[in-house]
N, C-alpha and C positions, 0 to 999 in steps of 0.2 A: 676142480676141472669144470669147464663149461658143460652145460647140459647137452650140447650138440657135438661133443668131442667124439672122435673116432676110437675104435678099439685099439688101434696102433698107438694113439696118443695116451690112452689110458694105461697101456702096458709101459710106455715110455715113462710116464709120470710115476708109476709104482716102482719101476726099476731105479730111477734116479732117487726117489725118496728112500728106498731101502738101502741103497748104496751109501747115501749120506748118513743114515742112522748107524750103519756098520762102522763108519769112520768116527762115530762118537758125537755126531751132531744131534741136538735135541729134536724131538718129533716135530715141534712147530717150525723150527728153522729148516728141517729136512723138507717139510711140505712147501715152504716158501721157495726154496731152491728148485724143487721139482716143478712147481707151478710156473715160476719165471722162465725156466729153461724150456718147458713145453710151450708156453705162450710165445716165446721168441721163435721157436721152430715153426709154430703155426703161422706167425706173421711172415716169416721168410718164405714160406711155401704158398702163401696166398690163401690160407684157410681162415684167416680172421678178417673182420671188417676194417679194423684199424691197425696201424703198425707205426712204431716210433721210427724216426729217420735213422737212429743208431742201429736199430734191429735190421734194417734193410741195407745199411751201408757197410756193415761189418763183413769182411771177406770170408771169415771163418764162422761156421755155425757153432752154436754153444756146445754141441756134442763133439765137434772136431777139436774145439779149443780145450775141452776137458778141465775147465776151471783155472787155466793158466793166468787169467786176468782177474781172479777174485780179489776182493779188497784185502784179504789176509795173505795173499800169495807173496812170493818173493819180490815181485815188482810192484806190489801194492795196487792202488786204483789206477784205472786207465786215464789218459788225458781227458777223454770225454767225461768220465765220472768227476774228475777234478774240476773241469770247466762248469759242469752243471751245478756242482756245489758252490763254486765261486759266483755263479749267476744267482743262485738262491740267496747268497750272502752279500750280493751287490758289490763285488770286488771291482774297483775301477781298473781299466786297462786289461781286463782278462782276455779279450779277444786276440791280443797280440802276444800273449804269454805262451811259453812252451811248458812242457809238463813240469819241469823242475821249478820254474818260476811260479806256476800255479800252486805247487806243493808248498813253497815257501810263503806265498801270500795267504794260504789257508792255515799256516802254522803247523804243518805236518813234518 
């Protein structure tokens, strides 16, 4: 957690971390999940100096979504996650691909 975080965000972080650990997630992964979730909430509410476009564009907050778009969930990664991976891997034509095409291009 950032040094300037509020007590609400500290409680939120601890709650998410403990919930993840109860589900059998490793301590390190639970910390990562909690930090990412809290940082996204901070960005959406204007509490952080910087925010990714994806954080601001998403209509549902991370807490509302409840992990329904996690990489290991039923639907797998989001189109934005697939697109970012395709971008990192320099996949040609990625901007005009839909989710399924991105998935195939990435070999998933």
